[in-house]
C-alpha atoms as an extended CHARMM CRD file, in Angstrom:
* protein
*
       208  EXT
         1         1  MET       CA             44.0740000000       16.1870000000      -75.2740000000  PROA      1               0.0000000000
         2         2  TRP       CA             43.4680000000       18.1820000000      -72.1880000000  PROA      2               0.0000000000
         3         3  ILE       CA             41.7390000000       16.4310000000      -69.4020000000  PROA      3               0.0000000000
         4         4  GLY       CA             39.9990000000       18.8820000000      -67.1140000000  PROA      4               0.0000000000
         5         5  GLN       CA             40.1160000000       18.1890000000      -63.3890000000  PROA      5               0.0000000000
         6         6  LEU       CA             36.8050000000       17.8290000000      -61.6420000000  PROA      6               0.0000000000
         7         7  SER       CA             36.6870000000       19.9990000000      -58.6070000000  PROA      7               0.0000000000
         8         8  GLN       CA             35.0520000000       18.4320000000      -55.5140000000  PROA      8               0.0000000000
         9         9  LEU       CA             31.9580000000       20.1760000000      -54.2690000000  PROA      9               0.0000000000
        10        10  HSD       CA             31.5480000000       20.3090000000      -50.4650000000  PROA      10              0.0000000000
        11        11  CYS       CA             27.9890000000       20.6510000000      -49.1000000000  PROA      11              0.0000000000
        12        12  VAL       CA             27.8660000000       22.9720000000      -46.1220000000  PROA      12              0.0000000000
        13        13  PRO       CA             24.7910000000       22.3720000000      -43.8550000000  PROA      13              0.0000000000
        14        14  ALA       CA             22.6390000000       25.3230000000      -43.1170000000  PROA      14              0.0000000000
        15        15  ALA       CA             22.9360000000       26.7670000000      -39.6720000000  PROA      15              0.0000000000
        16        16  VAL       CA             20.5450000000       25.1380000000      -37.2120000000  PROA      16              0.0000000000
        17        17  ALA       CA             18.2180000000       27.6390000000      -35.7130000000  PROA      17              0.0000000000
        18        18  GLY       CA             18.0950000000       27.8200000000      -31.8950000000  PROA      18              0.0000000000
        19        19  THR       CA             15.4550000000       25.5300000000      -30.2610000000  PROA      19              0.0000000000
        20        20  THR       CA             12.5510000000       27.3430000000      -28.6230000000  PROA      20              0.0000000000
        21        21  GLN       CA             11.8430000000       26.2760000000      -25.0610000000  PROA      21              0.0000000000
        22        22  PHE       CA              8.8780000000       26.8750000000      -22.8030000000  PROA      22              0.0000000000
        23        23  THR       CA              8.2510000000       26.6340000000      -19.0550000000  PROA      23              0.0000000000
        24        24  LEU       CA              5.5720000000       24.5490000000      -17.3810000000  PROA      24              0.0000000000
        25        25  ALA       CA              4.6380000000       25.7910000000      -13.9010000000  PROA      25              0.0000000000
        26        26  THR       CA              2.4020000000       23.6740000000      -11.6630000000  PROA      26              0.0000000000
        27        27  ASN       CA              0.4600000000       24.6540000000       -8.5730000000  PROA      27              0.0000000000
        28        28  THR       CA             -1.7470000000       22.7700000000       -6.1280000000  PROA      28              0.0000000000
        29        29  VAL       CA             -4.9030000000       23.6590000000       -4.2230000000  PROA      29              0.0000000000
        30        30  GLY       CA             -5.5220000000       21.3460000000       -1.2810000000  PROA      30              0.0000000000
        31        31  ASN       CA             -3.2610000000       18.5020000000       -0.1820000000  PROA      31              0.0000000000
        32        32  GLY       CA             -1.5260000000       16.6300000000       -2.9780000000  PROA      32              0.0000000000
        33        33  SER       CA              1.3380000000       16.7770000000       -5.4540000000  PROA      33              0.0000000000
        34        34  VAL       CA              1.9600000000       16.8460000000       -9.2170000000  PROA      34              0.0000000000
        35        35  GLN       CA              4.5240000000       14.7520000000      -11.0930000000  PROA      35              0.0000000000
        36        36  LEU       CA              5.7300000000       15.6210000000      -14.5980000000  PROA      36              0.0000000000
        37        37  SER       CA              6.9380000000       13.1830000000      -17.2450000000  PROA      37              0.0000000000
        38        38  PRO       CA              9.4140000000       14.0460000000      -18.6020000000  PROA      38              0.0000000000
        39        39  SER       CA             10.4190000000       15.9560000000      -15.4890000000  PROA      39              0.0000000000
        40        40  GLY       CA             12.2220000000       19.2770000000      -15.4120000000  PROA      40              0.0000000000
        41        41  GLY       CA              9.6700000000       22.0190000000      -16.0340000000  PROA      41              0.0000000000
        42        42  VAL       CA             11.4730000000       23.4690000000      -19.0990000000  PROA      42              0.0000000000
        43        43  TYR       CA             10.7280000000       21.7930000000      -22.4490000000  PROA      43              0.0000000000
        44        44  ASP       CA             11.4560000000       22.0890000000      -26.1270000000  PROA      44              0.0000000000
        45        45  GLU       CA              8.6340000000       23.4330000000      -28.2280000000  PROA      45              0.0000000000
        46        46  ASN       CA              5.8310000000       20.8950000000      -28.8900000000  PROA      46              0.0000000000
        47        47  THR       CA              7.0300000000       18.4570000000      -26.2480000000  PROA      47              0.0000000000
        48        48  VAL       CA              4.0930000000       16.4910000000      -24.8380000000  PROA      48              0.0000000000
        49        49  VAL       CA              4.2390000000       16.4080000000      -21.0480000000  PROA      49              0.0000000000
        50        50  GLN       CA              2.1890000000       14.0310000000      -18.9000000000  PROA      50              0.0000000000
        51        51  LEU       CA              0.9550000000       15.3980000000      -15.5580000000  PROA      51              0.0000000000
        52        52  THR       CA             -0.0690000000       13.0240000000      -12.7590000000  PROA      52              0.0000000000
        53        53  ALA       CA             -1.8670000000       14.2720000000       -9.6450000000  PROA      53              0.0000000000
        54        54  THR       CA             -1.3450000000       12.3170000000       -6.4080000000  PROA      54              0.0000000000
        55        55  PRO       CA             -3.6720000000       13.2090000000       -3.5150000000  PROA      55              0.0000000000
        56        56  GLN       CA             -2.5970000000       12.7910000000        0.0980000000  PROA      56              0.0000000000
        57        57  PRO       CA             -4.5700000000       10.3980000000        2.3640000000  PROA      57              0.0000000000
        58        58  GLY       CA             -8.0260000000       11.7920000000        3.0400000000  PROA      58              0.0000000000
        59        59  TRP       CA             -8.0430000000       13.8680000000       -0.1550000000  PROA      59              0.0000000000
        60        60  GLU       CA             -9.0660000000       13.2240000000       -3.7640000000  PROA      60              0.0000000000
        61        61  PHE       CA             -8.1490000000       14.7740000000       -7.1110000000  PROA      61              0.0000000000
        62        62  ALA       CA            -10.8450000000       17.1460000000       -8.4170000000  PROA      62              0.0000000000
        63        63  GLY       CA             -9.3780000000       18.4270000000      -11.6950000000  PROA      63              0.0000000000
        64        64  TRP       CA             -6.8930000000       20.5730000000      -13.6240000000  PROA      64              0.0000000000
        65        65  SER       CA             -7.3130000000       24.2800000000      -14.2930000000  PROA      65              0.0000000000
        66        66  GLY       CA             -5.3500000000       27.0820000000      -15.9340000000  PROA      66              0.0000000000
        67        67  ASP       CA             -3.7890000000       26.0970000000      -19.2410000000  PROA      67              0.0000000000
        68        68  LEU       CA             -5.0930000000       22.5350000000      -18.8320000000  PROA      68              0.0000000000
        69        69  VAL       CA             -8.7970000000       22.0910000000      -18.1230000000  PROA      69              0.0000000000
        70        70  SER       CA             -9.5550000000       18.4220000000      -17.5150000000  PROA      70              0.0000000000
        71        71  THR       CA            -10.4800000000       15.8520000000      -14.8960000000  PROA      71              0.0000000000
        72        72  ASP       CA             -8.3070000000       13.1730000000      -16.5130000000  PROA      72              0.0000000000
        73        73  ASN       CA             -5.5140000000       11.8200000000      -14.3380000000  PROA      73              0.0000000000
        74        74  PRO       CA             -2.9480000000       11.5250000000      -15.7240000000  PROA      74              0.0000000000
        75        75  ALA       CA             -3.4540000000       14.1990000000      -18.3900000000  PROA      75              0.0000000000
        76        76  SER       CA             -1.2040000000       15.5270000000      -21.1590000000  PROA      76              0.0000000000
        77        77  ILE       CA             -0.3130000000       19.0180000000      -22.3580000000  PROA      77              0.0000000000
        78        78  THR       CA              1.6080000000       20.1390000000      -25.4760000000  PROA      78              0.0000000000
        79        79  MET       CA              4.2880000000       22.7570000000      -24.8360000000  PROA      79              0.0000000000
        80        80  ASP       CA              3.5040000000       25.2800000000      -27.5740000000  PROA      80              0.0000000000
        81        81  GLY       CA              3.9790000000       28.1310000000      -25.1440000000  PROA      81              0.0000000000
        82        82  ASN       CA              4.6370000000       28.8140000000      -21.4700000000  PROA      82              0.0000000000
        83        83  LYS       CA              2.0480000000       26.9520000000      -19.3920000000  PROA      83              0.0000000000
        84        84  ASN       CA              0.6260000000       27.3180000000      -15.8940000000  PROA      84              0.0000000000
        85        85  VAL       CA             -1.4670000000       24.4350000000      -14.5620000000  PROA      85              0.0000000000
        86        86  THR       CA             -3.1720000000       23.9880000000      -11.1960000000  PROA      86              0.0000000000
        87        87  ALA       CA             -4.1940000000       20.6500000000       -9.6770000000  PROA      87              0.0000000000
        88        88  THR       CA             -7.0860000000       20.9320000000       -7.2390000000  PROA      88              0.0000000000
        89        89  PHE       CA             -7.5870000000       18.4120000000       -4.4350000000  PROA      89              0.0000000000
        90        90  THR       CA            -10.6760000000       18.2360000000       -2.2260000000  PROA      90              0.0000000000
        91        91  GLU       CA            -10.9570000000       16.6550000000        1.1980000000  PROA      91              0.0000000000
        92        92  VAL       CA            -12.8040000000       13.3480000000        1.2220000000  PROA      92              0.0000000000
        93        93  THR       CA            -15.8870000000       13.5420000000        3.4070000000  PROA      93              0.0000000000
        94        94  VAL       CA            -16.7340000000       10.0950000000        4.7550000000  PROA      94              0.0000000000
        95        95  PRO       CA            -20.3960000000        9.6360000000        5.7250000000  PROA      95              0.0000000000
        96        96  GLN       CA            -20.9140000000        8.6210000000        9.3380000000  PROA      96              0.0000000000
        97        97  PHE       CA            -23.7490000000        6.6060000000       10.8300000000  PROA      97              0.0000000000
        98        98  THR       CA            -25.0620000000        5.9330000000       14.3260000000  PROA      98              0.0000000000
        99        99  LEU       CA            -25.4970000000        2.5000000000       15.9170000000  PROA      99              0.0000000000
       100       100  ALA       CA            -28.0170000000        2.3950000000       18.7780000000  PROA      100             0.0000000000
       101       101  THR       CA            -28.2520000000       -0.7510000000       20.9220000000  PROA      101             0.0000000000
       102       102  ASN       CA            -31.1130000000       -1.7020000000       23.2350000000  PROA      102             0.0000000000
       103       103  THR       CA            -31.7970000000       -4.6500000000       25.5390000000  PROA      103             0.0000000000
       104       104  VAL       CA            -34.9300000000       -6.5760000000       26.4900000000  PROA      104             0.0000000000
       105       105  GLY       CA            -34.5110000000       -8.5970000000       29.6460000000  PROA      105             0.0000000000
       106       106  SER       CA            -31.4340000000       -8.6190000000       31.8630000000  PROA      106             0.0000000000
       107       107  GLY       CA            -28.1040000000       -8.2980000000       30.0810000000  PROA      107             0.0000000000
       108       108  SER       CA            -25.8970000000       -5.9230000000       28.0820000000  PROA      108             0.0000000000
       109       109  ALA       CA            -24.6500000000       -5.4360000000       24.5160000000  PROA      109             0.0000000000
       110       110  GLN       CA            -21.0970000000       -4.3600000000       23.7170000000  PROA      110             0.0000000000
       111       111  ALA       CA            -19.9160000000       -2.9540000000       20.3660000000  PROA      111             0.0000000000
       112       112  ASN       CA            -16.3820000000       -3.3760000000       18.9740000000  PROA      112             0.0000000000
       113       113  PRO       CA            -15.1040000000       -0.8830000000       18.0080000000  PROA      113             0.0000000000
       114       114  ALA       CA            -16.9270000000        1.0890000000       20.6690000000  PROA      114             0.0000000000
       115       115  GLY       CA            -18.2830000000        4.5900000000       20.2150000000  PROA      115             0.0000000000
       116       116  GLY       CA            -21.6780000000        4.3830000000       18.5600000000  PROA      116             0.0000000000
       117       117  ILE       CA            -20.7320000000        6.6200000000       15.5880000000  PROA      117             0.0000000000
       118       118  TYR       CA            -18.9010000000        4.9670000000       12.6870000000  PROA      118             0.0000000000
       119       119  ASN       CA            -17.5740000000        5.7780000000        9.2260000000  PROA      119             0.0000000000
       120       120  GLU       CA            -19.5510000000        4.3430000000        6.3360000000  PROA      120             0.0000000000
       121       121  ASN       CA            -19.0340000000        0.5850000000        5.7910000000  PROA      121             0.0000000000
       122       122  THR       CA            -17.3130000000        0.0300000000        9.1400000000  PROA      122             0.0000000000
       123       123  VAL       CA            -17.9570000000       -3.5300000000       10.3360000000  PROA      123             0.0000000000
       124       124  VAL       CA            -18.9990000000       -3.5520000000       13.9950000000  PROA      124             0.0000000000
       125       125  GLU       CA            -19.0230000000       -6.6950000000       16.1420000000  PROA      125             0.0000000000
       126       126  LEU       CA            -21.8110000000       -6.9200000000       18.7200000000  PROA      126             0.0000000000
       127       127  THR       CA            -21.5430000000       -9.1720000000       21.7790000000  PROA      127             0.0000000000
       128       128  ALA       CA            -24.4790000000       -9.9140000000       24.0900000000  PROA      128             0.0000000000
       129       129  THR       CA            -23.7230000000      -10.7200000000       27.7400000000  PROA      129             0.0000000000
       130       130  PRO       CA            -26.6370000000      -12.0750000000       29.8220000000  PROA      130             0.0000000000
       131       131  ASN       CA            -26.8200000000      -11.4880000000       33.5680000000  PROA      131             0.0000000000
       132       132  PRO       CA            -26.8780000000      -14.5340000000       35.8810000000  PROA      132             0.0000000000
       133       133  GLY       CA            -30.1160000000      -16.4530000000       35.5050000000  PROA      133             0.0000000000
       134       134  TRP       CA            -30.7150000000      -15.1480000000       31.9910000000  PROA      134             0.0000000000
       135       135  ALA       CA            -29.8850000000      -16.3970000000       28.4810000000  PROA      135             0.0000000000
       136       136  PHE       CA            -29.3440000000      -14.5540000000       25.2040000000  PROA      136             0.0000000000
       137       137  SER       CA            -32.2110000000      -15.1930000000       22.7610000000  PROA      137             0.0000000000
       138       138  GLY       CA            -31.2320000000      -13.1870000000       19.6790000000  PROA      138             0.0000000000
       139       139  TRP       CA            -30.8190000000       -9.8630000000       17.8740000000  PROA      139             0.0000000000
       140       140  SER       CA            -33.6730000000       -7.9260000000       16.3000000000  PROA      140             0.0000000000
       141       141  GLY       CA            -34.1610000000       -4.6260000000       14.4900000000  PROA      141             0.0000000000
       142       142  ASP       CA            -31.5010000000       -3.9400000000       11.8680000000  PROA      142             0.0000000000
       143       143  LEU       CA            -29.6730000000       -7.1610000000       12.8050000000  PROA      143             0.0000000000
       144       144  VAL       CA            -31.7020000000      -10.3550000000       12.8150000000  PROA      144             0.0000000000
       145       145  SER       CA            -29.5590000000      -13.2140000000       14.1030000000  PROA      145             0.0000000000
       146       146  THR       CA            -28.9630000000      -15.5920000000       16.9810000000  PROA      146             0.0000000000
       147       147  ASP       CA            -25.1820000000      -15.4850000000       16.5190000000  PROA      147             0.0000000000
       148       148  ASN       CA            -23.2170000000      -14.1760000000       19.4620000000  PROA      148             0.0000000000
       149       149  PRO       CA            -21.0780000000      -12.2990000000       18.7090000000  PROA      149             0.0000000000
       150       150  ALA       CA            -22.5930000000      -11.0440000000       15.4430000000  PROA      150             0.0000000000
       151       151  SER       CA            -21.4270000000       -8.4130000000       12.9330000000  PROA      151             0.0000000000
       152       152  ILE       CA            -23.1990000000       -5.5140000000       11.2510000000  PROA      152             0.0000000000
       153       153  THR       CA            -22.0050000000       -3.2480000000        8.4060000000  PROA      153             0.0000000000
       154       154  MET       CA            -22.6170000000        0.4530000000        8.9340000000  PROA      154             0.0000000000
       155       155  ASP       CA            -24.1240000000        1.4270000000        5.5840000000  PROA      155             0.0000000000
       156       156  GLY       CA            -26.7680000000        3.5420000000        7.3410000000  PROA      156             0.0000000000
       157       157  ASN       CA            -28.0470000000        4.4150000000       10.7940000000  PROA      157             0.0000000000
       158       158  LYS       CA            -28.7490000000        1.1820000000       12.6980000000  PROA      158             0.0000000000
       159       159  ASN       CA            -30.8990000000        0.2370000000       15.6710000000  PROA      159             0.0000000000
       160       160  VAL       CA            -30.3350000000       -3.2060000000       17.1860000000  PROA      160             0.0000000000
       161       161  THR       CA            -31.9790000000       -4.9160000000       20.1730000000  PROA      161             0.0000000000
       162       162  ALA       CA            -30.5200000000       -7.7970000000       22.1930000000  PROA      162             0.0000000000
       163       163  THR       CA            -33.1870000000       -9.9250000000       23.8440000000  PROA      163             0.0000000000
       164       164  PHE       CA            -32.5340000000      -11.9750000000       26.9860000000  PROA      164             0.0000000000
       165       165  THR       CA            -34.9200000000      -14.5040000000       28.5200000000  PROA      165             0.0000000000
       166       166  GLU       CA            -34.9590000000      -15.6310000000       32.1170000000  PROA      166             0.0000000000
       167       167  ILE       CA            -33.7710000000      -19.1550000000       32.7160000000  PROA      167             0.0000000000
       168       168  VAL       CA            -36.5230000000      -21.1330000000       34.4710000000  PROA      168             0.0000000000
       169       169  VAL       CA            -34.9300000000      -23.8990000000       36.5550000000  PROA      169             0.0000000000
       170       170  PRO       CA            -37.2280000000      -26.6590000000       37.8210000000  PROA      170             0.0000000000
       171       171  GLN       CA            -37.2550000000      -26.9160000000       41.6170000000  PROA      171             0.0000000000
       172       172  TYR       CA            -37.9030000000      -29.9130000000       43.7760000000  PROA      172             0.0000000000
       173       173  THR       CA            -38.6860000000      -30.4840000000       47.4720000000  PROA      173             0.0000000000
       174       174  LEU       CA            -36.6710000000      -32.8000000000       49.6960000000  PROA      174             0.0000000000
       175       175  THR       CA            -38.7380000000      -34.1740000000       52.6130000000  PROA      175             0.0000000000
       176       176  THR       CA            -37.0460000000      -36.0760000000       55.4370000000  PROA      176             0.0000000000
       177       177  ASN       CA            -38.7540000000      -38.3560000000       57.9810000000  PROA      177             0.0000000000
       178       178  LEU       CA            -37.5420000000      -39.9620000000       61.1970000000  PROA      178             0.0000000000
       179       179  VAL       CA            -38.0850000000      -43.4190000000       62.6500000000  PROA      179             0.0000000000
       180       180  GLY       CA            -36.7040000000      -43.5350000000       66.1790000000  PROA      180             0.0000000000
       181       181  ASN       CA            -34.9560000000      -40.7300000000       68.0410000000  PROA      181             0.0000000000
       182       182  GLY       CA            -32.5660000000      -38.5420000000       66.0950000000  PROA      182             0.0000000000
       183       183  SER       CA            -32.3860000000      -35.7220000000       63.5620000000  PROA      183             0.0000000000
       184       184  VAL       CA            -31.3950000000      -35.0590000000       59.9470000000  PROA      184             0.0000000000
       185       185  GLN       CA            -29.4110000000      -32.0650000000       58.7520000000  PROA      185             0.0000000000
       186       186  LEU       CA            -29.4000000000      -30.9430000000       55.0880000000  PROA      186             0.0000000000
       187       187  SER       CA            -26.5380000000      -29.1710000000       53.3430000000  PROA      187             0.0000000000
       188       188  PRO       CA            -27.4020000000      -26.9000000000       51.7190000000  PROA      188             0.0000000000
       189       189  SER       CA            -30.3580000000      -26.3860000000       53.9870000000  PROA      189             0.0000000000
       190       190  GLY       CA            -33.8120000000      -25.3040000000       52.9740000000  PROA      190             0.0000000000
       191       191  GLY       CA            -35.6000000000      -28.3370000000       51.6100000000  PROA      191             0.0000000000
       192       192  VAL       CA            -36.3880000000      -26.7740000000       48.1810000000  PROA      192             0.0000000000
       193       193  TYR       CA            -33.6520000000      -27.0900000000       45.5380000000  PROA      193             0.0000000000
       194       194  ASN       CA            -32.9800000000      -26.3480000000       41.8900000000  PROA      194             0.0000000000
       195       195  GLU       CA            -32.9080000000      -29.3120000000       39.5670000000  PROA      195             0.0000000000
       196       196  ASN       CA            -29.6880000000      -31.3710000000       39.8290000000  PROA      196             0.0000000000
       197       197  THR       CA            -28.5820000000      -29.7600000000       43.0860000000  PROA      197             0.0000000000
       198       198  ILE       CA            -26.5790000000      -32.2140000000       45.2000000000  PROA      198             0.0000000000
       199       199  VAL       CA            -27.7390000000      -32.2450000000       48.8390000000  PROA      199             0.0000000000
       200       200  GLN       CA            -25.7950000000      -33.8500000000       51.6710000000  PROA      200             0.0000000000
       201       201  LEU       CA            -27.8720000000      -35.4810000000       54.4120000000  PROA      201             0.0000000000
       202       202  THR       CA            -26.3900000000      -36.1150000000       57.8640000000  PROA      202             0.0000000000
       203       203  ALA       CA            -28.2480000000      -38.2840000000       60.4380000000  PROA      203             0.0000000000
       204       204  THR       CA            -27.5550000000      -37.5140000000       64.1360000000  PROA      204             0.0000000000
       205       205  PRO       CA            -28.9180000000      -40.0860000000       66.6780000000  PROA      205             0.0000000000
       206       206  GLN       CA            -29.9240000000      -39.0780000000       70.1850000000  PROA      206             0.0000000000
       207       207  PRO       CA            -28.1100000000      -40.7450000000       73.1110000000  PROA      207             0.0000000000
       208       208  GLY       CA            -29.0660000000      -44.4240000000       73.3730000000  PROA      208             0.0000000000
C-alpha cells in the first residue's frame, strides 16, 4: 500500500500597496497660531486631523477658510487629498466710555484709575475731598451714594456729581467786665468764637 505524502502549502501574502499620503498646509491672517493633532503636516490618506486656533492677546478667532470652512474651534478635517487651510483672527475692539465728574460746593473729586476714558466694564473708584469748612454730602447723577470712596462700573458713558455743603459752626460771644482797676486779655483775641473754642483769660491789675 502506497501512502502518498501530503505536500505543505505555504500561503504567500499579497504585496501591500504603498500608502498614499497628503499634505496639510496652514496659514494665518491676523495674530494667532494653529496647532495640528496629530502634528506633522503630512498624513496617511483618510487621517482625521484636528486643528486648533489660538489667538494672541487682543485678538479673537474668526473662522477657517480654504479647504475647511467653519467657525468651530477646534475643527476637524479628513485628509482625502492635499489641503490648505487658513485661520483668520480679528483684533478685539473694546468699547470705551467717558466718565465726567462735577462738584457742587467747595471740594474736588478724584478718579482711580485716572484719565476719564475707560474700557468697558472698568471699575473706577471715586473719592470726594472737601475743602476746609465743607463736608461731603453725597454722589448724584449716574452714581447715587453717600459712600466715600465709592465705585462705579463703566458700562456706558457716566456723569457723576459730588456735592459738598458748608459746615455751619455755632459762634458765641465772650464778654469781660472789670471791678476795680485792671485789664483782661483774651487769647485768642476777638471776643467772638466758634463753638468749643478754648479761650485763655489773663487778668492784669494796675499798680496798687
